[in-house]
mmCIF file of the N, C-alpha and C atoms, coordinates in Angstrom:
data_MODEL
# 
_entry.id   MODEL 
# 
loop_
_atom_site.group_PDB 
_atom_site.id 
_atom_site.type_symbol 
_atom_site.label_atom_id 
_atom_site.label_alt_id 
_atom_site.label_comp_id 
_atom_site.label_asym_id 
_atom_site.label_entity_id 
_atom_site.label_seq_id 
_atom_site.pdbx_PDB_ins_code 
_atom_site.Cartn_x 
_atom_site.Cartn_y 
_atom_site.Cartn_z 
_atom_site.occupancy 
_atom_site.B_iso_or_equiv 
_atom_site.pdbx_formal_charge 
_atom_site.auth_seq_id 
_atom_site.auth_comp_id 
_atom_site.auth_asym_id 
_atom_site.auth_atom_id 
_atom_site.pdbx_PDB_model_num 
ATOM 1   N N  . UNK A 1 1  ? 80.203 134.102 93.244  1.00 0.00 ? 1  UNK A N  1 
ATOM 2   C CA . UNK A 1 1  ? 79.273 134.235 94.348  1.00 0.00 ? 1  UNK A CA 1 
ATOM 3   C C  . UNK A 1 1  ? 80.071 134.570 95.600  1.00 0.00 ? 1  UNK A C  1 
ATOM 4   N N  . UNK A 1 2  ? 79.590 135.524 96.370  1.00 0.00 ? 2  UNK A N  1 
ATOM 5   C CA . UNK A 1 2  ? 80.206 135.934 97.623  1.00 0.00 ? 2  UNK A CA 1 
ATOM 6   C C  . UNK A 1 2  ? 79.238 135.583 98.740  1.00 0.00 ? 2  UNK A C  1 
ATOM 7   N N  . UNK A 1 3  ? 79.742 134.945 99.792  1.00 0.00 ? 3  UNK A N  1 
ATOM 8   C CA . UNK A 1 3  ? 78.872 134.592 100.904 1.00 0.00 ? 3  UNK A CA 1 
ATOM 9   C C  . UNK A 1 3  ? 79.403 135.210 102.186 1.00 0.00 ? 3  UNK A C  1 
ATOM 10  N N  . UNK A 1 4  ? 78.549 135.974 102.857 1.00 0.00 ? 4  UNK A N  1 
ATOM 11  C CA . UNK A 1 4  ? 78.896 136.568 104.134 1.00 0.00 ? 4  UNK A CA 1 
ATOM 12  C C  . UNK A 1 4  ? 78.300 135.748 105.261 1.00 0.00 ? 4  UNK A C  1 
ATOM 13  N N  . UNK A 1 5  ? 78.091 136.388 106.402 1.00 0.00 ? 5  UNK A N  1 
ATOM 14  C CA . UNK A 1 5  ? 77.515 135.692 107.545 1.00 0.00 ? 5  UNK A CA 1 
ATOM 15  C C  . UNK A 1 5  ? 76.118 135.153 107.245 1.00 0.00 ? 5  UNK A C  1 
ATOM 16  N N  . UNK A 1 6  ? 75.283 135.974 106.588 1.00 0.00 ? 6  UNK A N  1 
ATOM 17  C CA . UNK A 1 6  ? 73.899 135.570 106.351 1.00 0.00 ? 6  UNK A CA 1 
ATOM 18  C C  . UNK A 1 6  ? 73.454 135.801 104.917 1.00 0.00 ? 6  UNK A C  1 
ATOM 19  N N  . UNK A 1 7  ? 74.197 136.558 104.164 1.00 0.00 ? 7  UNK A N  1 
ATOM 20  C CA . UNK A 1 7  ? 73.778 136.947 102.835 1.00 0.00 ? 7  UNK A CA 1 
ATOM 21  C C  . UNK A 1 7  ? 74.622 136.264 101.765 1.00 0.00 ? 7  UNK A C  1 
ATOM 22  N N  . UNK A 1 8  ? 73.977 135.923 100.683 1.00 0.00 ? 8  UNK A N  1 
ATOM 23  C CA . UNK A 1 8  ? 74.681 135.421 99.512  1.00 0.00 ? 8  UNK A CA 1 
ATOM 24  C C  . UNK A 1 8  ? 74.535 136.481 98.434  1.00 0.00 ? 8  UNK A C  1 
ATOM 25  N N  . UNK A 1 9  ? 75.637 136.866 97.843  1.00 0.00 ? 9  UNK A N  1 
ATOM 26  C CA . UNK A 1 9  ? 75.641 137.922 96.833  1.00 0.00 ? 9  UNK A CA 1 
ATOM 27  C C  . UNK A 1 9  ? 76.213 137.378 95.534  1.00 0.00 ? 9  UNK A C  1 
ATOM 28  N N  . UNK A 1 10 ? 75.796 137.968 94.443  1.00 0.00 ? 10 UNK A N  1 
ATOM 29  C CA . UNK A 1 10 ? 76.353 137.672 93.135  1.00 0.00 ? 10 UNK A CA 1 
ATOM 30  C C  . UNK A 1 10 ? 77.336 138.773 92.770  1.00 0.00 ? 10 UNK A C  1 
ATOM 31  N N  . UNK A 1 11 ? 78.400 138.447 92.076  1.00 0.00 ? 11 UNK A N  1 
ATOM 32  C CA . UNK A 1 11 ? 79.341 139.460 91.593  1.00 0.00 ? 11 UNK A CA 1 
ATOM 33  C C  . UNK A 1 11 ? 79.646 139.184 90.126  1.00 0.00 ? 11 UNK A C  1 
ATOM 34  N N  . UNK A 1 12 ? 79.818 140.281 89.373  1.00 0.00 ? 12 UNK A N  1 
ATOM 35  C CA . UNK A 1 12 ? 80.141 140.176 87.952  1.00 0.00 ? 12 UNK A CA 1 
ATOM 36  C C  . UNK A 1 12 ? 80.630 141.529 87.478  1.00 0.00 ? 12 UNK A C  1 
ATOM 37  N N  . UNK A 1 13 ? 81.795 141.541 86.846  1.00 0.00 ? 13 UNK A N  1 
ATOM 38  C CA . UNK A 1 13 ? 82.384 142.754 86.281  1.00 0.00 ? 13 UNK A CA 1 
ATOM 39  C C  . UNK A 1 13 ? 82.442 143.911 87.282  1.00 0.00 ? 13 UNK A C  1 
ATOM 40  N N  . UNK A 1 14 ? 82.704 143.592 88.545  1.00 0.00 ? 14 UNK A N  1 
ATOM 41  C CA . UNK A 1 14 ? 82.829 144.618 89.576  1.00 0.00 ? 14 UNK A CA 1 
ATOM 42  C C  . UNK A 1 14 ? 81.513 145.051 90.203  1.00 0.00 ? 14 UNK A C  1 
ATOM 43  N N  . UNK A 1 15 ? 80.404 144.465 89.776  1.00 0.00 ? 15 UNK A N  1 
ATOM 44  C CA . UNK A 1 15 ? 79.092 144.800 90.331  1.00 0.00 ? 15 UNK A CA 1 
ATOM 45  C C  . UNK A 1 15 ? 78.650 143.684 91.260  1.00 0.00 ? 15 UNK A C  1 
ATOM 46  N N  . UNK A 1 16 ? 77.908 144.056 92.296  1.00 0.00 ? 16 UNK A N  1 
ATOM 47  C CA . UNK A 1 16 ? 77.404 143.105 93.284  1.00 0.00 ? 16 UNK A CA 1 
ATOM 48  C C  . UNK A 1 16 ? 75.897 143.206 93.345  1.00 0.00 ? 16 UNK A C  1 
ATOM 49  N N  . UNK A 1 17 ? 75.254 142.064 93.431  1.00 0.00 ? 17 UNK A N  1 
ATOM 50  C CA . UNK A 1 17 ? 73.805 142.037 93.549  1.00 0.00 ? 17 UNK A CA 1 
ATOM 51  C C  . UNK A 1 17 ? 73.369 141.095 94.653  1.00 0.00 ? 17 UNK A C  1 
ATOM 52  N N  . UNK A 1 18 ? 72.221 141.387 95.220  1.00 0.00 ? 18 UNK A N  1 
ATOM 53  C CA . UNK A 1 18 ? 71.700 140.552 96.290  1.00 0.00 ? 18 UNK A CA 1 
ATOM 54  C C  . UNK A 1 18 ? 70.807 139.456 95.721  1.00 0.00 ? 18 UNK A C  1 
ATOM 55  N N  . UNK A 1 19 ? 70.476 138.483 96.558  1.00 0.00 ? 19 UNK A N  1 
ATOM 56  C CA . UNK A 1 19 ? 69.567 137.407 96.195  1.00 0.00 ? 19 UNK A CA 1 
ATOM 57  C C  . UNK A 1 19 ? 68.478 137.345 97.244  1.00 0.00 ? 19 UNK A C  1 
ATOM 58  N N  . UNK A 1 20 ? 67.240 137.371 96.784  1.00 0.00 ? 20 UNK A N  1 
ATOM 59  C CA . UNK A 1 20 ? 66.094 137.193 97.666  1.00 0.00 ? 20 UNK A CA 1 
ATOM 60  C C  . UNK A 1 20 ? 65.256 136.048 97.117  1.00 0.00 ? 20 UNK A C  1 
ATOM 61  N N  . UNK A 1 21 ? 64.562 135.364 98.009  1.00 0.00 ? 21 UNK A N  1 
ATOM 62  C CA . UNK A 1 21 ? 63.732 134.237 97.609  1.00 0.00 ? 21 UNK A CA 1 
ATOM 63  C C  . UNK A 1 21 ? 62.292 134.526 97.992  1.00 0.00 ? 21 UNK A C  1 
ATOM 64  N N  . UNK A 1 22 ? 61.401 134.369 97.023  1.00 0.00 ? 22 UNK A N  1 
ATOM 65  C CA . UNK A 1 22 ? 59.966 134.475 97.286  1.00 0.00 ? 22 UNK A CA 1 
ATOM 66  C C  . UNK A 1 22 ? 59.442 133.046 97.400  1.00 0.00 ? 22 UNK A C  1 
ATOM 67  N N  . UNK A 1 23 ? 59.194 132.603 98.626  1.00 0.00 ? 23 UNK A N  1 
ATOM 68  C CA . UNK A 1 23 ? 58.793 131.219 98.836  1.00 0.00 ? 23 UNK A CA 1 
ATOM 69  C C  . UNK A 1 23 ? 57.400 130.934 98.287  1.00 0.00 ? 23 UNK A C  1 
ATOM 70  N N  . UNK A 1 24 ? 56.547 131.948 98.194  1.00 0.00 ? 24 UNK A N  1 
ATOM 71  C CA . UNK A 1 24 ? 55.206 131.736 97.638  1.00 0.00 ? 24 UNK A CA 1 
ATOM 72  C C  . UNK A 1 24 ? 55.259 131.418 96.148  1.00 0.00 ? 24 UNK A C  1 
ATOM 73  N N  . UNK A 1 25 ? 56.022 132.190 95.407  1.00 0.00 ? 25 UNK A N  1 
ATOM 74  C CA . UNK A 1 25 ? 56.111 131.975 93.957  1.00 0.00 ? 25 UNK A CA 1 
ATOM 75  C C  . UNK A 1 25 ? 57.268 131.049 93.568  1.00 0.00 ? 25 UNK A C  1 
ATOM 76  N N  . UNK A 1 26 ? 58.118 130.714 94.555  1.00 0.00 ? 26 UNK A N  1 
ATOM 77  C CA . UNK A 1 26 ? 59.296 129.870 94.319  1.00 0.00 ? 26 UNK A CA 1 
ATOM 78  C C  . UNK A 1 26 ? 60.230 130.486 93.277  1.00 0.00 ? 26 UNK A C  1 
ATOM 79  N N  . UNK A 1 27 ? 60.390 131.803 93.361  1.00 0.00 ? 27 UNK A N  1 
ATOM 80  C CA . UNK A 1 27 ? 61.253 132.543 92.445  1.00 0.00 ? 27 UNK A CA 1 
ATOM 81  C C  . UNK A 1 27 ? 62.360 133.221 93.233  1.00 0.00 ? 27 UNK A C  1 
ATOM 82  N N  . UNK A 1 28 ? 63.502 133.364 92.581  1.00 0.00 ? 28 UNK A N  1 
ATOM 83  C CA . UNK A 1 28 ? 64.619 134.144 93.095  1.00 0.00 ? 28 UNK A CA 1 
ATOM 84  C C  . UNK A 1 28 ? 64.578 135.503 92.405  1.00 0.00 ? 28 UNK A C  1 
ATOM 85  N N  . UNK A 1 29 ? 64.950 136.540 93.116  1.00 0.00 ? 29 UNK A N  1 
ATOM 86  C CA . UNK A 1 29 ? 65.058 137.859 92.504  1.00 0.00 ? 29 UNK A CA 1 
ATOM 87  C C  . UNK A 1 29 ? 66.086 138.671 93.264  1.00 0.00 ? 29 UNK A C  1 
ATOM 88  N N  . UNK A 1 30 ? 66.508 139.762 92.659  1.00 0.00 ? 30 UNK A N  1 
ATOM 89  C CA . UNK A 1 30 ? 67.490 140.608 93.311  1.00 0.00 ? 30 UNK A CA 1 
ATOM 90  C C  . UNK A 1 30 ? 67.694 141.883 92.536  1.00 0.00 ? 30 UNK A C  1 
ATOM 91  N N  . UNK A 1 31 ? 68.583 142.719 93.068  1.00 0.00 ? 31 UNK A N  1 
ATOM 92  C CA . UNK A 1 31 ? 68.933 143.970 92.396  1.00 0.00 ? 31 UNK A CA 1 
ATOM 93  C C  . UNK A 1 31 ? 70.407 144.267 92.652  1.00 0.00 ? 31 UNK A C  1 
ATOM 94  N N  . UNK A 1 32 ? 70.982 145.016 91.725  1.00 0.00 ? 32 UNK A N  1 
ATOM 95  C CA . UNK A 1 32 ? 72.396 145.384 91.822  1.00 0.00 ? 32 UNK A CA 1 
ATOM 96  C C  . UNK A 1 32 ? 72.538 146.480 92.873  1.00 0.00 ? 32 UNK A C  1 
ATOM 97  N N  . UNK A 1 33 ? 73.543 146.347 93.707  1.00 0.00 ? 33 UNK A N  1 
ATOM 98  C CA . UNK A 1 33 ? 73.790 147.282 94.804  1.00 0.00 ? 33 UNK A CA 1 
ATOM 99  C C  . UNK A 1 33 ? 74.751 148.382 94.366  1.00 0.00 ? 33 UNK A C  1 
ATOM 100 N N  . UNK A 1 34 ? 74.668 149.510 95.032  1.00 0.00 ? 34 UNK A N  1 
ATOM 101 C CA . UNK A 1 34 ? 75.631 150.609 94.888  1.00 0.00 ? 34 UNK A CA 1 
ATOM 102 C C  . UNK A 1 34 ? 75.678 151.232 93.503  1.00 0.00 ? 34 UNK A C  1 
ATOM 103 N N  . UNK A 1 35 ? 74.536 151.289 92.820  1.00 0.00 ? 35 UNK A N  1 
ATOM 104 C CA . UNK A 1 35 ? 74.433 152.023 91.560  1.00 0.00 ? 35 UNK A CA 1 
ATOM 105 C C  . UNK A 1 35 ? 73.245 152.969 91.669  1.00 0.00 ? 35 UNK A C  1 
ATOM 106 N N  . UNK A 1 36 ? 73.305 154.068 90.934  1.00 0.00 ? 36 UNK A N  1 
ATOM 107 C CA . UNK A 1 36 ? 72.223 155.047 91.017  1.00 0.00 ? 36 UNK A CA 1 
ATOM 108 C C  . UNK A 1 36 ? 70.990 154.602 90.243  1.00 0.00 ? 36 UNK A C  1 
ATOM 109 N N  . UNK A 1 37 ? 71.151 153.695 89.285  1.00 0.00 ? 37 UNK A N  1 
ATOM 110 C CA . UNK A 1 37 ? 70.035 153.181 88.508  1.00 0.00 ? 37 UNK A CA 1 
ATOM 111 C C  . UNK A 1 37 ? 69.521 151.881 89.118  1.00 0.00 ? 37 UNK A C  1 
ATOM 112 N N  . UNK A 1 38 ? 68.301 151.510 88.777  1.00 0.00 ? 38 UNK A N  1 
ATOM 113 C CA . UNK A 1 38 ? 67.731 150.252 89.246  1.00 0.00 ? 38 UNK A CA 1 
ATOM 114 C C  . UNK A 1 38 ? 68.028 149.173 88.214  1.00 0.00 ? 38 UNK A C  1 
ATOM 115 N N  . UNK A 1 39 ? 68.729 148.141 88.653  1.00 0.00 ? 39 UNK A N  1 
ATOM 116 C CA . UNK A 1 39 ? 69.031 146.998 87.799  1.00 0.00 ? 39 UNK A CA 1 
ATOM 117 C C  . UNK A 1 39 ? 68.521 145.766 88.546  1.00 0.00 ? 39 UNK A C  1 
ATOM 118 N N  . UNK A 1 40 ? 67.447 145.180 88.035  1.00 0.00 ? 40 UNK A N  1 
ATOM 119 C CA . UNK A 1 40 ? 66.813 144.037 88.699  1.00 0.00 ? 40 UNK A CA 1 
ATOM 120 C C  . UNK A 1 40 ? 66.939 142.789 87.830  1.00 0.00 ? 40 UNK A C  1 
ATOM 121 N N  . UNK A 1 41 ? 66.820 141.630 88.455  1.00 0.00 ? 41 UNK A N  1 
ATOM 122 C CA . UNK A 1 41 ? 66.932 140.349 87.758  1.00 0.00 ? 41 UNK A CA 1 
ATOM 123 C C  . UNK A 1 41 ? 66.140 139.310 88.536  1.00 0.00 ? 41 UNK A C  1 
ATOM 124 N N  . UNK A 1 42 ? 65.809 138.209 87.863  1.00 0.00 ? 42 UNK A N  1 
ATOM 125 C CA . UNK A 1 42 ? 65.035 137.155 88.525  1.00 0.00 ? 42 UNK A CA 1 
ATOM 126 C C  . UNK A 1 42 ? 65.271 135.822 87.819  1.00 0.00 ? 42 UNK A C  1 
ATOM 127 N N  . UNK A 1 43 ? 64.831 134.763 88.456  1.00 0.00 ? 43 UNK A N  1 
ATOM 128 C CA . UNK A 1 43 ? 64.929 133.438 87.865  1.00 0.00 ? 43 UNK A CA 1 
ATOM 129 C C  . UNK A 1 43 ? 64.201 132.416 88.714  1.00 0.00 ? 43 UNK A C  1 
ATOM 130 N N  . UNK A 1 44 ? 63.875 131.292 88.091  1.00 0.00 ? 44 UNK A N  1 
ATOM 131 C CA . UNK A 1 44 ? 63.186 130.226 88.823  1.00 0.00 ? 44 UNK A CA 1 
ATOM 132 C C  . UNK A 1 44 ? 64.166 129.229 89.433  1.00 0.00 ? 44 UNK A C  1 
ATOM 133 N N  . UNK A 1 45 ? 65.466 129.402 89.150  1.00 0.00 ? 45 UNK A N  1 
ATOM 134 C CA . UNK A 1 45 ? 66.524 128.596 89.758  1.00 0.00 ? 45 UNK A CA 1 
ATOM 135 C C  . UNK A 1 45 ? 67.728 129.505 89.979  1.00 0.00 ? 45 UNK A C  1 
ATOM 136 N N  . UNK A 1 46 ? 68.686 129.025 90.762  1.00 0.00 ? 46 UNK A N  1 
ATOM 137 C CA . UNK A 1 46 ? 69.887 129.824 90.987  1.00 0.00 ? 46 UNK A CA 1 
ATOM 138 C C  . UNK A 1 46 ? 70.610 130.073 89.663  1.00 0.00 ? 46 UNK A C  1 
ATOM 139 N N  . UNK A 1 47 ? 70.703 129.042 88.842  1.00 0.00 ? 47 UNK A N  1 
ATOM 140 C CA . UNK A 1 47 ? 71.390 129.173 87.560  1.00 0.00 ? 47 UNK A CA 1 
ATOM 141 C C  . UNK A 1 47 ? 70.714 130.212 86.675  1.00 0.00 ? 47 UNK A C  1 
ATOM 142 N N  . UNK A 1 48 ? 69.385 130.182 86.637  1.00 0.00 ? 48 UNK A N  1 
ATOM 143 C CA . UNK A 1 48 ? 68.637 131.157 85.845  1.00 0.00 ? 48 UNK A CA 1 
ATOM 144 C C  . UNK A 1 48 ? 68.805 132.562 86.404  1.00 0.00 ? 48 UNK A C  1 
ATOM 145 N N  . UNK A 1 49 ? 68.806 132.690 87.724  1.00 0.00 ? 49 UNK A N  1 
ATOM 146 C CA . UNK A 1 49 ? 69.016 133.984 88.376  1.00 0.00 ? 49 UNK A CA 1 
ATOM 147 C C  . UNK A 1 49 ? 70.391 134.546 88.024  1.00 0.00 ? 49 UNK A C  1 
ATOM 148 N N  . UNK A 1 50 ? 71.419 133.716 88.127  1.00 0.00 ? 50 UNK A N  1 
ATOM 149 C CA . UNK A 1 50 ? 72.777 134.169 87.830  1.00 0.00 ? 50 UNK A CA 1 
ATOM 150 C C  . UNK A 1 50 ? 72.903 134.585 86.360  1.00 0.00 ? 50 UNK A C  1 
ATOM 151 N N  . UNK A 1 51 ? 72.294 133.845 85.476  1.00 0.00 ? 51 UNK A N  1 
ATOM 152 C CA . UNK A 1 51 ? 72.330 134.182 84.054  1.00 0.00 ? 51 UNK A CA 1 
ATOM 153 C C  . UNK A 1 51 ? 71.626 135.517 83.800  1.00 0.00 ? 51 UNK A C  1 
ATOM 154 N N  . UNK A 1 52 ? 70.484 135.732 84.443  1.00 0.00 ? 52 UNK A N  1 
ATOM 155 C CA . UNK A 1 52 ? 69.760 136.989 84.264  1.00 0.00 ? 52 UNK A CA 1 
ATOM 156 C C  . UNK A 1 52 ? 70.525 138.161 84.879  1.00 0.00 ? 52 UNK A C  1 
ATOM 157 N N  . UNK A 1 53 ? 71.196 137.923 86.012  1.00 0.00 ? 53 UNK A N  1 
ATOM 158 C CA . UNK A 1 53 ? 72.032 138.940 86.651  1.00 0.00 ? 53 UNK A CA 1 
ATOM 159 C C  . UNK A 1 53 ? 73.141 139.388 85.704  1.00 0.00 ? 53 UNK A C  1 
ATOM 160 N N  . UNK A 1 54 ? 73.844 138.428 85.136  1.00 0.00 ? 54 UNK A N  1 
ATOM 161 C CA . UNK A 1 54 ? 74.941 138.759 84.212  1.00 0.00 ? 54 UNK A CA 1 
ATOM 162 C C  . UNK A 1 54 ? 74.416 139.478 82.973  1.00 0.00 ? 54 UNK A C  1 
ATOM 163 N N  . UNK A 1 55 ? 73.291 139.009 82.454  1.00 0.00 ? 55 UNK A N  1 
ATOM 164 C CA . UNK A 1 55 ? 72.684 139.662 81.296  1.00 0.00 ? 55 UNK A CA 1 
ATOM 165 C C  . UNK A 1 55 ? 72.257 141.081 81.602  1.00 0.00 ? 55 UNK A C  1 
ATOM 166 N N  . UNK A 1 56 ? 71.722 141.297 82.804  1.00 0.00 ? 56 UNK A N  1 
ATOM 167 C CA . UNK A 1 56 ? 71.291 142.644 83.204  1.00 0.00 ? 56 UNK A CA 1 
ATOM 168 C C  . UNK A 1 56 ? 72.487 143.590 83.299  1.00 0.00 ? 56 UNK A C  1 
ATOM 169 N N  . UNK A 1 57 ? 73.605 143.104 83.827  1.00 0.00 ? 57 UNK A N  1 
ATOM 170 C CA . UNK A 1 57 ? 74.824 143.924 83.912  1.00 0.00 ? 57 UNK A CA 1 
ATOM 171 C C  . UNK A 1 57 ? 75.321 144.252 82.505  1.00 0.00 ? 57 UNK A C  1 
ATOM 172 N N  . UNK A 1 58 ? 75.395 143.249 81.643  1.00 0.00 ? 58 UNK A N  1 
ATOM 173 C CA . UNK A 1 58 ? 75.866 143.477 80.273  1.00 0.00 ? 58 UNK A CA 1 
ATOM 174 C C  . UNK A 1 58 ? 74.957 144.466 79.543  1.00 0.00 ? 58 UNK A C  1 
ATOM 175 N N  . UNK A 1 59 ? 73.637 144.318 79.708  1.00 0.00 ? 59 UNK A N  1 
ATOM 176 C CA . UNK A 1 59 ? 72.684 145.250 79.080  1.00 0.00 ? 59 UNK A CA 1 
ATOM 177 C C  . UNK A 1 59 ? 72.877 146.665 79.608  1.00 0.00 ? 59 UNK A C  1 
ATOM 178 N N  . UNK A 1 60 ? 73.081 146.789 80.917  1.00 0.00 ? 60 UNK A N  1 
ATOM 179 C CA . UNK A 1 60 ? 73.280 148.097 81.541  1.00 0.00 ? 60 UNK A CA 1 
ATOM 180 C C  . UNK A 1 60 ? 74.547 148.772 81.019  1.00 0.00 ? 60 UNK A C  1 
ATOM 181 N N  . UNK A 1 61 ? 75.613 148.006 80.930  1.00 0.00 ? 61 UNK A N  1 
ATOM 182 C CA . UNK A 1 61 ? 76.876 148.568 80.441  1.00 0.00 ? 61 UNK A CA 1 
ATOM 183 C C  . UNK A 1 61 ? 76.745 149.006 78.982  1.00 0.00 ? 61 UNK A C  1 
ATOM 184 N N  . UNK A 1 62 ? 76.069 148.222 78.175  1.00 0.00 ? 62 UNK A N  1 
ATOM 185 C CA . UNK A 1 62 ? 75.856 148.584 76.774  1.00 0.00 ? 62 UNK A CA 1 
ATOM 186 C C  . UNK A 1 62 ? 74.985 149.840 76.672  1.00 0.00 ? 62 UNK A C  1 
ATOM 187 N N  . UNK A 1 63 ? 73.935 149.900 77.471  1.00 0.00 ? 63 UNK A N  1 
ATOM 188 C CA . UNK A 1 63 ? 73.047 151.062 77.489  1.00 0.00 ? 63 UNK A CA 1 
ATOM 189 C C  . UNK A 1 63 ? 73.827 152.329 77.856  1.00 0.00 ? 63 UNK A C  1 
ATOM 190 N N  . UNK A 1 64 ? 74.667 152.238 78.869  1.00 0.00 ? 64 UNK A N  1 
ATOM 191 C CA . UNK A 1 64 ? 75.475 153.401 79.282  1.00 0.00 ? 64 UNK A CA 1 
ATOM 192 C C  . UNK A 1 64 ? 76.446 153.811 78.182  1.00 0.00 ? 64 UNK A C  1 
ATOM 193 N N  . UNK A 1 65 ? 77.051 152.835 77.504  1.00 0.00 ? 65 UNK A N  1 
ATOM 194 C CA . UNK A 1 65 ? 77.951 153.142 76.391  1.00 0.00 ? 65 UNK A CA 1 
ATOM 195 C C  . UNK A 1 65 ? 77.202 153.869 75.272  1.00 0.00 ? 65 UNK A C  1 
ATOM 196 N N  . UNK A 1 66 ? 76.003 153.392 74.947  1.00 0.00 ? 66 UNK A N  1 
ATOM 197 C CA . UNK A 1 66 ? 75.204 154.016 73.883  1.00 0.00 ? 66 UNK A CA 1 
ATOM 198 C C  . UNK A 1 66 ? 74.848 155.458 74.219  1.00 0.00 ? 66 UNK A C  1 
ATOM 199 N N  . UNK A 1 67 ? 74.583 155.726 75.493  1.00 0.00 ? 67 UNK A N  1 
ATOM 200 C CA . UNK A 1 67 ? 74.232 157.080 75.923  1.00 0.00 ? 67 UNK A CA 1 
ATOM 201 C C  . UNK A 1 67 ? 75.451 157.946 76.177  1.00 0.00 ? 67 UNK A C  1 
ATOM 202 N N  . UNK A 1 68 ? 76.626 157.327 76.227  1.00 0.00 ? 68 UNK A N  1 
ATOM 203 C CA . UNK A 1 68 ? 77.848 158.069 76.527  1.00 0.00 ? 68 UNK A CA 1 
ATOM 204 C C  . UNK A 1 68 ? 77.933 158.461 77.985  1.00 0.00 ? 68 UNK A C  1 
ATOM 205 N N  . UNK A 1 69 ? 77.253 157.738 78.851  1.00 0.00 ? 69 UNK A N  1 
ATOM 206 C CA . UNK A 1 69 ? 77.252 158.048 80.287  1.00 0.00 ? 69 UNK A CA 1 
ATOM 207 C C  . UNK A 1 69 ? 78.487 157.506 80.968  1.00 0.00 ? 69 UNK A C  1 
ATOM 208 N N  . UNK A 1 70 ? 78.960 158.247 81.952  1.00 0.00 ? 70 UNK A N  1 
ATOM 209 C CA . UNK A 1 70 ? 80.027 157.784 82.803  1.00 0.00 ? 70 UNK A CA 1 
ATOM 210 C C  . UNK A 1 70 ? 79.436 156.814 83.814  1.00 0.00 ? 70 UNK A C  1 
ATOM 211 N N  . UNK A 1 71 ? 80.078 155.695 84.015  1.00 0.00 ? 71 UNK A N  1 
ATOM 212 C CA . UNK A 1 71 ? 79.578 154.705 84.951  1.00 0.00 ? 71 UNK A CA 1 
ATOM 213 C C  . UNK A 1 71 ? 79.955 155.096 86.374  1.00 0.00 ? 71 UNK A C  1 
ATOM 214 N N  . UNK A 1 72 ? 78.955 155.397 87.170  1.00 0.00 ? 72 UNK A N  1 
ATOM 215 C CA . UNK A 1 72 ? 79.155 155.769 88.564  1.00 0.00 ? 72 UNK A CA 1 
ATOM 216 C C  . UNK A 1 72 ? 78.490 154.717 89.413  1.00 0.00 ? 72 UNK A C  1 
ATOM 217 N N  . UNK A 1 73 ? 79.283 153.924 90.112  1.00 0.00 ? 73 UNK A N  1 
ATOM 218 C CA . UNK A 1 73 ? 78.742 152.825 90.896  1.00 0.00 ? 73 UNK A CA 1 
ATOM 219 C C  . UNK A 1 73 ? 78.410 153.232 92.328  1.00 0.00 ? 73 UNK A C  1 
ATOM 220 N N  . UNK A 1 74 ? 78.456 154.488 92.641  1.00 0.00 ? 74 UNK A N  1 
ATOM 221 C CA . UNK A 1 74 ? 78.191 154.884 94.033  1.00 0.00 ? 74 UNK A CA 1 
ATOM 222 C C  . UNK A 1 74 ? 76.802 155.493 94.178  1.00 0.00 ? 74 UNK A C  1 
ATOM 223 N N  . UNK A 1 75 ? 76.276 155.362 95.363  1.00 0.00 ? 75 UNK A N  1 
ATOM 224 C CA . UNK A 1 75 ? 74.983 155.972 95.692  1.00 0.00 ? 75 UNK A CA 1 
ATOM 225 C C  . UNK A 1 75 ? 75.160 157.337 96.367  1.00 0.00 ? 75 UNK A C  1 
ATOM 226 N N  . UNK A 1 76 ? 76.370 157.772 96.522  1.00 0.00 ? 76 UNK A N  1 
ATOM 227 C CA . UNK A 1 76 ? 76.757 159.024 97.170  1.00 0.00 ? 76 UNK A CA 1 
ATOM 228 C C  . UNK A 1 76 ? 76.810 158.861 98.628  1.00 0.00 ? 76 UNK A C  1 
# 
């Protein structure tokens, strides 16, 4: 976990994701930053959110390997 002045971010295998809280539904959610594809994750606790974040990254990397895609982490 990386914490800046106001933001808390998740990191895993070189990828960074944000954390947002929906106070109405009491759910955490976020998306991976600096990638051209949309990689989203959610959870009802921080632990669940982090687990889903890591799983989403692992799934994305496997998907890219299956397609033979080059991993480009930039948005240009």
